[in-house]
C-alpha positions, 0 to 999 in steps of 0.5 A, a space after each residue: 726047501 721053502 721052510 728052511 730059509 724062513 727058519 733061518 731067517 727067524 733064527 738070524 732074526 732071533 740071534 741079532 734081537 738077543 744081541 740088541 737087547 743084550 747090549 741095552 734095553 730097547 723099545 719094541 720100536 727100536 729093536 724093529 728098527 734095528 732089525 730092519 737095518 740088518 735087512 731081516 724080513 717083516 715076518 722074521 721081525 714080528 716073530 722075533 719081537 713077540 718071542 722077546 716080549 713073551 720071554 720079558 726081554 722086551 717090555 715098553 712099559 718097564 723100559 719107560 718107567 726105568 728111563 723116566 727114573 734114570 733121567 730124573 735121577 742121574 740127568 735131572 731131566 724134567 717130564 717134558 723132556 723125558 716125555 719127548 725122548 720116550 715118544 721119539 723112541 716109539 713108546 706108546 703115549 699111554 705108557 709115556 703118561 704113566 712113566 712121568 705121571 708118578 712124580 708130583 709137582 713138589 718133587 719135580 720142583 725140588 729136582 729143578 732146584 737141584 739142577 740150579 744149585 749144581 749149575 749155579 753157585 750163586 743166585 742170578 744178579 740180574 734179568 739176563 742171568 735169571 733168564 739164563 737159569 730159567 732157560 737151562 731148566 726149560 731145555 732140561 724139560 721142566 715146564 716154563 712155569 715150573 722153571 720160573 718158580 724154581 728159579 724164584 725159590 732158588 733166589 729166595 733160598 740163597 737170599 736168606 728168604 727175603 723178598 726182593 723190593 
């Protein structure tokens, strides 16, 4: 009789886990939290996570790559914000680094300039507007230095490439 409750607990854990990853991709940590909230026992959680990993339904490296790509292309986030969010979702530091390291500085700068083009049809006219545009980029996860360079490049492009005196 003791094996029966353990088996039903594992079946329940697997059912809940499959439903959770069926709705959206999750990290291992997110799935563990989800199952803990449903009051699934630690042994059943471990077994469910292991089974889903073996089946390829749970893969933190793939999750991190896809998340980073989506946030760059759709939300136009910078590396720092992507890394923070992946860390918050329980992804291992080495997987985060691999997910955000595949883009160079020039690609990141080009994306930052796109953010500015979408949000600011005219070049900043004074320091206050310049700080506002810079702040937007920093909040989106671009480094302060890259945000500064993006604002300068954007201003130069809109002013026809001539430097301000």
